[in-house]
N, C-alpha and C positions, 0 to 999 in steps of 0.2 A: 334699810339697814344693811351695812356692809358686813362681810365676814368678821372684820376685826371688831365690830360692834356687837357681835353675838355674845351672849352671856357664856361664860365658861364655868364648869363646876369641877371641883378638885375632889376625886374620890377620897372617902375616908381611909384611914390606915387599915382598918379591918377589911373594907371592900377591896383594897389593893392586894391583900393576901391570896395566894392561891388557895383553893378549897382542897380539902382531903380527897385523895384519889386522883387529882389532876397531875399532870406531868411536872416534875421537879417541885412538888408540894410538901415533901416530907419534912424538909427543914423547919417548916412553920407549924407543924403539927404539935400539939401540947403533950401528946402521949409519950410515955417513957419508952425506953428501948432503943434510943439513938445513941447510946454510949459506944465508944470504940470497942471492937470485938475481934477476935481471931487471934489473940496472943496467948491464950491459955487453952489449947485443945483438950477435950475430954480425955482423949487417948492419943498419944503421939502418933502421927501419920507417918509411916515409913514407906517409901516408894522406891525400892531398889535393893540391891544385895551387894556385898563386897565382890569385887572383880579381882582375879589373879591372872597375871600374865596378859597375853594379847592374842587375839584371833582365835580364841577358844582351843588352842592346842592342848591335847590331852594324851598321855601315854607315849609320847614319842619326843625326840629332841626338838627343842624350840631354837630355830636358827634366826629368829627375829630380833633377838637382843632384848625382849621385853619380858623374859621369863620371871624376873623378880618383881615386876610391877605389882603393886597393891593399891587398889582404889576403894575407899570406904563406901559403904551403902549411903545412898543419897536420901536425905529427908528433907522435904520441902519446907522452908521456913515460913512460919506464920507471918503474914504481912501486918504491919502496924500503921496506925493513922499518923499523918495522912497518907492515903493511898496514891493520890495524884492521878493525872490522866482522866479526870472525870469520874473516877471510880467512887470517890467519897459521897458524891451526890447520889449516885445509883445505890450505894450501900445504904444510905439514909432512907431513901425510897423504899427499899426492899425491907428493911427492919420495921419502918412504919407501916407498911402493908401487913407484915406478920402481926404486929401489935394490934391492928384493926380486926384481925380475925382471932385474937387471943391465943396466938401461937408464941411460945416462949422463944426469945431469940437465941436461947442456949442450945436450940436444936441445930444451929450452925456451929459445928465443932471447931472449924478452923477456916481461915480464908488465906489463900496464896495468890501472889500475882507474879507472873514469870513471862517473859517475852511479850509484854503488852496484853496479856490474858489473865482474867480473874477466875479463880476456882473457888467454890464453896463446898466444903466437906459437910455433909448432911447426915443426921442420924436417920437410920433406915426407917424407924417407926413413923417418922414424920415426912417422908419423902413425898407421898402423894399429896398431902395438904400443902406442902411448900410449893410443888409444882403447879397445883390448882391456883395458888396465890399469885405465882409468877404469870400464869396465863391470863387470870381474870382481872386483876387490879389495873385500873386504868392509866396508872402512872408507870406500869411495868410492861404489860402487853407482850409476853413472850409467846406468840401464837404457834411456833413451830418447834418441834423436837426433831432436829435434823439428823441426829445420830445417837445411838446407844452402843457402847462397846464394853468389852471386858478387858481386864489386865490381870495378869498373874505375876507377882514379883518374886515368886520362888518360895521353897519350903522354909528357908531361914528367915522369913520376914513375917512378923505379926500382922494379922489381918491382911494376908497376901493377896486376896482377891479384891479387885475394885470394880464396881459398876459405874461406868462414866457416861454422863448425859450432856450433849451440846444442845443448848436452846437458843433460838434465834427471834429476836423482836423485829419484825418488818416495820412496825410502827415507828420505833425509835432508833432503828438500825444499830441494834446492840447485839452482841454475843457473849454468853457466859457458859461456864461449865459447871455442872454439879457432879460430885463424886460420893460414892457410898462405899466404905470399907468393910470387908466381911472376912470372917474366920472360914478356912477351908472346911471345918467340921460343921459349920452352920451357915451355908451359902445362900440363905434366904433373904429376899428383899421384896417389898410390894411391887406388883406390876403397875405401871403408869399408863397402861393402854386405854383406860377409860378417860384419861385426861387428854393424852395425845395418841390418837389412833395410829399414827406412824410407828409408835413404839412396838407394835405387834411383831413384825417380822425381825426388827432389831433385837428384841429381847429373846426370841427363838434362837437366833444365831448365837448370841452370848451364852445361852443355856447350852447349846450344842457344843461350842468350842471350849467353854471354860467351866461348864457345870454350875453356873449361877442359876438359881431357882427363883422365878419371879412369881410369887404367890399371887393368885387371883387372875393370872393370865388366861384368856379364853381357850386356848388350845396350845399348851407348852409341849411341843413335840419337836424332834430334831428336823433341822431344815437342810443340812449339808451331808450328814453322815446317815447310814442305814439306821432304822429304828432299833435294831438289836445290837448296834455298835457298843463296845465296852470301852468306856473312858471318855475323856474330853481332850482332843488332839492339841489344843493350844495351852494347856497347863505345863508348867515348866517341868514337872516331874513325869510327864508322859514320855514313854519310850519312843525312840526314833526308829525303831525296827521296821523293816518293810521287805519287799521282795525285789529281786534283781530285775532290770528291765533291759530288754534287747532292742537295740535300734541299728539297723543297717550293719549287722554283723558284730557290733561292739556291744558288750554287756556292761551295763552301769550298776554297780553294787547299790544295796539299800543304804539310806543315809547313816545308820549306825555302824556301817563298815567302812565308811569314807573318813578321810581326815577333815576335822572341823576347822573352819575359819571364821566363825562368828559365834 
């Protein structure tokens, strides 16, 4: 019997469907939770403050010609379906994985896409379970948290502190970003060190520089500044004062006594 004479079988429609948990399987899952999302954030995300003038010149003549420049605070717009660039398939897989674990998709407050990168704004109370879903679901497989950083958008911005997480899937060669927005008076967010051990030192640095408190961290102590240091140097309202530095006969004044250019 030749190869052409061998009987052939046609898989049934059900057999041909990807199974839940497999890569690119979410579009076939019957569960709810695949609706477009990200157009109505629970609380508007503001990432920036109004800029006046140019080069940060204060208290002196501005010879740049930009003294009257006014730029409004930037608010990242919520992305709308279709996202494009393959983000729709990933978003469906992500939402389906959340539904498999009985996590309400509303924990994703907003989705933004900018410069070919996708960002999910997550409610802080659900950050750990969202990260665990991204790590463990076989259709997602974000095995690595490559970076955690803090951002302070300044005193005039609501929820001015952001904790930012960069996740990498080596299996599917994807990168995504998670962000959690915090009020400066309540800068608490759950630690994800139990999910991603690499988060340990990153969270300590964000705590040291921005004062973000990672609840449940195994040893949340300063990593760059002395233990008794007062304040968090990378907050926007932190004073720039310092001491003059002598170098080869020249004396460099502290930052708060120099003219600012940024």
